[in-house]
C-alpha positions in Angstrom: -10.2 -12.5 -6.5 -12.9 -11.1 -8.6 -15.8 -13.0 -6.7 -14.1 -11.9 -3.2 -14.5 -8.3 -4.6 -18.0 -8.6 -6.3 -19.6 -11.2 -3.9 -18.1 -10.8 -0.6 -17.4 -7.0 -0.4 -13.7 -7.0 -0.3 -11.5 -3.9 -1.7 -8.5 -4.6 -3.6 -5.5 -2.3 -2.5 -2.9 -2.7 -5.6 0.2 -1.3 -3.4 2.0 -0.4 -6.8 -0.9 1.8 -8.1 -1.2 3.3 -4.4 2.5 4.2 -4.4 2.0 5.8 -8.0 -1.1 7.6 -6.7 1.0 9.0 -3.5 3.5 10.3 -6.1 1.1 11.9 -8.3 -0.4 13.9 -5.4 2.8 14.8 -3.7 1.7 13.6 -0.6 4.3 13.4 2.3 4.7 9.5 1.6 4.6 9.8 -2.2 7.4 12.6 -1.8 9.2 10.4 0.7 9.0 7.3 -1.8 10.4 9.6 -4.8 13.3 10.7 -2.8 14.2 6.8 -1.9 13.8 5.9 -5.5 15.8 8.7 -6.7 18.5 8.2 -4.1 18.5 4.4 -5.7 17.2 3.0 -2.5 14.4 0.5 -2.2 11.1 1.5 -0.8 11.3 0.2 2.5 8.4 -2.2 4.0 8.0 0.4 6.8 7.0 3.0 4.3 4.5 0.7 2.6 3.0 -0.2 5.8 2.6 3.3 6.7 1.1 4.1 3.5 -1.5 1.1 3.9 -2.4 1.9 7.4 -3.4 5.6 6.4 -5.6 4.0 3.8 -7.0 1.2 5.8 -7.6 3.4 8.9 -8.8 6.2 6.9 -12.4 6.0 8.5 -14.0 4.8 5.1 -16.7 2.0 5.8 -14.3 -0.7 4.3 -13.1 -3.6 6.6 -11.9 -6.4 4.1 -9.1 -5.8 1.9 -6.9 -7.8 -0.6 -3.5 -6.5 -1.2 -1.9 -6.8 -4.2 2.0 -6.5 -4.7 2.8 -6.6 -1.1 4.3 -8.4 0.7 6.7 -9.8 -1.5 9.6 -10.8 1.0 9.3 -12.4 4.6 11.0 -9.0 5.8 7.6 -7.3 4.6 5.3 -9.7 6.0 6.7 -9.4 9.4 6.7 -5.5 9.1 3.0 -5.8 7.8 2.1 -8.1 10.6 
């Protein structure tokens, strides 16, 4: 993976770190994640995809991404697709 990042311009998106960052910044997504976790609910694939779309389509000049920690299930892969 390191070679892809260093040699081919990929950008790593660690989903767990992104969720933590959203929580710390108290963004809309971060607050929604916190509410779900506090209620004992699973963070939905829909919410994770919403967060990823926000980052991927943020206008930053990056167009090649490696996702770490997502998708973990078939349902999440379908939601991301």
